[in-house]
N, C-alpha and C positions, 0 to 999 in steps of 0.2 A: 359872447360868441355868436357869429352869424348863424341863422337857422339852418343853413345848408351845410355847415361844417360838420363832417362826420369822419372819424378816423377809420371807419370800416370801408369807406369808398376808395376806389382806385384813384391814384393821383390825378389822372386826366379828368376825372369827374369831380375832383375836389374844387369847389368854387373859391374865388378870392374876392376880397373887398377892394374896390377902387378908391380913389382919393375922396370921393363924396360919400363913402360908406355904402354904396349900392353894389349890386352884383356885377362883376366883370364878366366878359365873354370867356367861356371855357376854352382852353387850349386844345383845339380839336386835333392838332398834329400829334398829340400824345395819347389820343384815344386808342383803346385796344383795336386790333385789326378788324374784329367782327363788328365793331360799331362805326368804323370809318366810312362804310358804304352808305350810311344813312345821312343824307344831306337835308331832307325835308320830311314833313309828316307823311306825305304820300308814299315815300319810299317804304315806310313801315307797312302800309296797307298792301303794297304790291308784294313785299317779301313774305308777309304773313301767309300768303296762299301756299307757300312751299313748306310751311311749318304746321299749319292747322289742317286737320281732316276736312275733306270737302264739305260735309254737312255743317260743321261748325263755322268754317270760313264763310260759307254762303249765308248762314244765319246772321253773322256779325255784319257783313258788308251789304246784304241785300235789303230791298225795300218791300213794296207791296204791289201786286198786280203788274201794271206796265211800267212801274218806276218813274212815272211822270213827276211826282213830288220829289223823289230822291234826286232826280236830275236838276230840277229847278232850284233845289236848295243850294246847289253849286252855281248854276247859271246866273242867279240873281246878283252874285258878287261881281260878275264880269260886266254887269250893266252900269257900274258906278266907277267913275274915275276920280283921281285926287287932284287937288289944286294946292300944291306945296307953297309955303310962305318962307322964302329964303331970308338970309341975313338976320337970323334969330340966334342968339347965343343959347345953345342947348346943352352945354357942358354939365348942367345940373339936372338933366332929365332923370326921371324916376318912373318905374312901372308900378309903383305902389298904388293900390286901389282899395277903397273902403266899401264894405258890404255889411249891412246890419251892424254897424258900429265897430267892426273889426277891420284892421288894415292888413291886407295881404300883399305879397311881394310881386304879384302880377295880376292883370285883370281877367284871368281865366282860371277855371278849375276843371276837375274831372267830372263829366256827366255820369248819371246813373246808368249802369249797363248790367243787365241780368246775366250775361254770359261771361263775366269777368273770370270766374274761377273754373270755367271750361277752357280758357285760353292759357292759363298758367297755374301752377301749383299755388293754392291759397292766394289767388290773384287779388281778391278784394283787400286783404291785409297788406299786400305789397303796394298797391296804389295808395292806400291810406297812409302807409309809412312814408312813401315818397312825398305825398301831399304835405304831410307835417314837416318834413325836412326842408322843403322849398317854400313853406308857408303859403300854400294855396289851398282852397277848399276842395274836398272830394265829396260827392253825393253818392252814397251807396244805394244800390237798387233793392227794392223790396223783394225782387225775384232772385236775390243772391243765393248762392249755394253755401254761404257762410253765415253764422249767427251774427245778428246786428251787434251784440255785446262784444264779440271778439274783434269786429272791424272797428268799432268805436274805440276800443282799447288800443288798437294799433295806430290810431292817428287822431289827435284832438281836433283837427280841422274837419272831421267827417260829419256830414249832414245825412239825413235819411229821406229817401223817396218811398212813398207808400202806394201800393195798389190796394184799393179798398172797395168792397161792395157796399150797397146800401143796406148795411146791417149794423145797427147801433152797438150790439154786443161786440162784434168783431172790431169795429172802429175804436171802441173804448179800450179793449184789451191791447190793441196795437199802440195806442197813444200812451197807455200806462207802461208798457214795456219800453218804449222809446225814452220815457222819462227816467226809468230806472237805469237804462243803459248810459245815460248822460248826454243824450243829444240835446241841442238847443234850437235846431232848425229842422222842420219837416216840410217836404213838398208832396202834396197829394196829386197823383196823376189823374186827370179827368178826361183823357181822350182815348180810353180803352174800354168803352162801354161793352163791346163784344170783341172776341178775337178777330184779328185782321185776316184778310184773304191773302196770305203770303204763299203764293204759288211757287216761288223760288225755293221755299223750304221743302215742298213736296218733291220738286225736281232734284234737289240736292240730297234728299234722304234724311232731312232733319225733322225731329218731332220732340215734344217735351211731355214726358220723358222720352229719351232716346230708346228706340226699339232694337233689341239685338237682331242682327241679320248677317248673312254672308257679305252683303254689300257694305255694311258698316264695318265689318271686320277687315275687309280689303282696304277701305279708306283709311282706317286707323293704322294698319300694318305699313302702309305707304308713307306714314308720317312718324318715324321712330322718335324724333325729338319730342313730339307731343306724347306719344305712347309711353315712353319711359320717364320723361321729365315732368309730365302732368298726371296722366291717368293712373298708371301703375304706382307712381309715388304717392298719389292721394289714397289709393286703395290700401297700400301697405301701412301708411302712417295714420290715416284718418278714417278709413273705411269708405264705403260708397257715399259720394256727395248727395246731399238732399237740398231741396228748396226749403229754407229754414225760417222765413219771416212772413209767409203769406198763406195763412190757413194751415191745413194738415201738411205734415212733412211728406214730400214726394221725392223718391230717388231720381238721380240723374239718368240712370239706365234701368229700364224695367220693361218686361214683356206685357204686364197687365195693369199697372198703375195708371192713374190719370190725375191731372191737377184739378183742384176745386177752386175755381176763380170766384165763386159766389156770384150774385146778381149785380154786376157792376152797372148794368143798365138801369138799376134802381137808384143809384147814387144821385142825390139832388142837393139843392141849396139848403134844405133843412138839415142834412147831414153835415154840411160845411159849418152851419151855425153850431151844431153840437161839437164839432172839432174845435171851433174857436173858444167854446166854453171850457173844453177839456184841457186845451193846450195854452200855456202861458208863454211859451217861447215863440220863435219866428214861425209863421205859418204861411205857406204859399200853395197855390194851385199850379200844376204843370200841364202843358198841352193846350195853351190858349193862343188863338190868333184873332179873336173877336174882341173889339174894344168895349162892346156893351157888357160882355162877361167880366172884363176888368173893372168896369164901373160898379157892377154888383159885388164883386169881390172886395172892392174898397169899402162899400157900404156894410159889408160883413166884418170889417175890421181886420182883413188879412194884411200881412206885412209886405207881400209882394206877389208877383206872378212870374212864371217861366214861359216865355213866348217860344212855342215849340210845336212842330207837327210830328213829334216822335221820330225824328230822323227820317221821315218819309216812309214809315213802317206801319201806318194805320189806315188812313183814308186816302187813297190815291187821288190826286187832283187838288188836295188841300194846298192853299197858298203857302209860300215859304215864310218863315218867321220874319226875315228881313223886310219883306214887303209890308207886313203888318206892323212892324216895330214903331214907326213914327206915330201912327194913330193910337197905338197902345200906350206909348209914352205920354201922350196928351191926356188920355183917359185916366191913367194912373195918378197923375198929379205929382207934386214934388216929394211926397212922403212915402209912397210905395216904391219898393225896389222892383226894377224891371230887369230880368235876367233872360238871356236868349241862348238857345242851343240849336243844333242842326246845321250841317254844311261847312263848318269851319275847317280850313286846312292851312291857312297862312296868317302871318301877323297882320297883313293888310286887311284880311277879313275881320279880324278882331277890331281893328281901328275903325273900319266902316260901320260895324255894329254900334260901337261906342258913339260915333258921330251921329247916328240916327236915333239915339236915345237909350241904348242899353247901359245899365250900370255895371254889368258883369256878363261874361260869356262862359258857357260850359261846353266842353268838347269831349266827345266819346270815342268813336271808332279809331282815330289815329293812335290814341294812347293805349287802347285795348290791343291793337295790333303791335305796338311797340312792346307791350308786355309779353305778347306771344313770341315775338322774335328774340328778345334779349332780356326778359325779366326786369328786375329792379333797375339795372344800369341802363337798359333800353328805354324805360320810361323816363328816367332822369335825363338821358340824352335828348329825348324828344321834347321834354320841357325846356331844356336849355336851348334847343334849336328855335322853339317858338318865342322864348324870351328874347333871344338874340335878334330875331326878325323884328319883333315889335320895337325893341330898342333902336335898331337901325332905321326903321320906318319913321319913328318919332323924330329922330334927328333930321331926316330928309324932309319931313313935313314942317318942321319948325315948332316942335312941341317939347315942353319940359315936363308935362304931367298928363296923364291919361284923361283927366277931366277937362283939359283945354280943348280937345277936339270937338268940332261941331259940324253942322251941315255946310258951313262956310268953306270947309276944306274939301267938299265933294262937288262933283258935277255929273249929271246924268249922261249916260252913253246909250246908244242904240234905242233912243226914244224913251228910256226909263224916266218916269216922273212920279213915282209912287210916293215920294216925300214932299212934293211941291204942293 
């Protein structure tokens, strides 16, 4: 049985096998009316503003300070053009891509997002379940409002992203817990030494935990889908959500609690060495745009790196991952996995990243917004849209496999020459 086949899905979302055994394009004419309006990933981001309370939508879509990095994460994709190679038989094309020895049905997965279960009821487990059905990876966030054990149980393709301070005891406990939960891959985020200056959160009334106020109550009452479908449903069935995997448990909503991040600015290479000693599975560091850091990571025996600027949410002015990607690919060598996140919206974006050296791409905001807009079926539809785009793009470029694309299919525009 194909990994997508599920009797519980609506007929329009039920995938079919084509003559090559691959995924066929979903019949969007049979989609439920509420999903027909979504034609691209950006549509979910726009529509989510009408579903999510202002503080949460601002937190999910915002960046840091002047949003210079956030904008460049998108702009850089527009600096690159394609050079298609026609008259190639692409009838056997496949999106299947291998990462850490496992073959997935597409070259992208769900990026770690701490706000997943603020967007939809038990959002992390919904994403994990969809990821398993479509056979793509999901990386759950260490800042999740759900227990890592429950999320891993919901989807066997789930990986874990950890926020860790320079504290050997805390590191050891986290890795031991991950092992017991059944994870085989951990990515440690290294670009959050101190909390970012997210002025947009202040302007939108967001904090962690959220502080009760008349303004917050007004924002929530104006979003009844979220109020009844997420918040009240969670309270009635599960109680107040808490940050579950990052130090002491902290409620989502509280007038007096505060989160204990620990001294992340103390985290250093000696702690990475400890992690490598503790963890026998795949170990990565996330939040890297410096090729020298990749070289040191390789010397420490890490299995890969995630090229990322935290979606433009940490240090404003940091270069976009795509600009750093070619140099990092060279520094990583053939044996380290190079994964990229930040800025993806189209199938063409994914293929440009693969051409410049990424082994795999992780995408966050669009899928989180799809979850907020339409839950399980919304995420599945968003995945289908992106798979459809990549499949179509590969045919037009003259590709049968994702590994075939290279810099030869690209040409710089607007003076871009960062891979030359």
